[in-house]
N, C-alpha and C positions, 0 to 999 in steps of 0.2 A: 501493500500502499504506500500509498507516497501521503504526507505532510504538509499541510498550506497553513505558514503561521503567520501573521501579521506581521506586516516590515518593525513599527517601530510599539516598543510597549505603553499604547498609552489608548485610550478607550478608540479613538478614532482609527487605531488600527485593526481592533478587533469589531470595530464597526463594519470598514471598509470589508475585513472577511467574511462579515458574514453578508454583506452584499453579493460578495463575492458565489457564495456558497449560494441564495433564493436564486442565483442566474441559472448554476448548476443544476440546484433540482423543479427550475423552469424547463427546462433544458431536456431533465428527463422527463418532463412529464406530455410533454410534444412530442417527444424523440426518440423510438427503442435505442438510437444509435449514442448510444450518451454515455459517458464514465456513470457509476455511480457516485452519491457525496455523504457523507454523513458531519453533522456540523457535532463537534469536542472540545471541550473544557480543558485546556490543558492548565495545571498549577505547576514550575518552574521558581525550585529554591535552589538559592546563589548559597554555597559549601559556603562560602569564606565569610558573606555581608549576612547573613543569616536573614533575608528579604526572597521574599515570594512575590513571584507574577502569573498570577492569572490571566490566561490567554485562550482567547476559543480563537478553532482551529477547522479545519476538514479536514476530514482522511478520506481520499481519493481512489477508486479501485483503479487497478495494478489492469498496464496495459494489457499484458496480457491473460488479463484475468476477464479483462470485454473484452479483447480478438475471442476465447474459449468460449462464452455466454452466447454472444455475437457469430458464431460457427466462423468468425474470420480470421485474417494474415494483413501482416504490417508491409501494403506495397509504396515501397517508395518511389512518387514521382514527381520531377520536378516543372511546374506547368502545366499542368494537364488541359487537353482538349477541354472545352466548355460541353462539346454537347456530350462527351462520356461522362460527366457526373451528372446525377440524381437533381433535377433540377429544386425539386423539395426541401430536401435535405442540403441542398446547395442557401435556399434562401432561411433559411432555419441558421443555421452558420455565420450566414452571412448581420443576420441583425445580434447574434450573440457574441460576436468577435469585432462592435466597434464597441 
């Protein structure tokens, strides 16, 4: 699994991770061709300073697990012809990549 952490130890960092999580969940709802995501709370402890940081993170399904679940394989194609792609899936990806 992949762990997505906030870029800063602040409420703003946690908020941005939550927004990213919501985008993953919306995409899951709209398309079966998506990574599964789970929102988790992690507490990091500083062993030397004794401080604790509560972070909200995302656990993402590993790409090999996604491939197995969907019955697919990874293909590395650079600049594919637009007509070779599924138009509906391409439109969804376009909306979520902006």
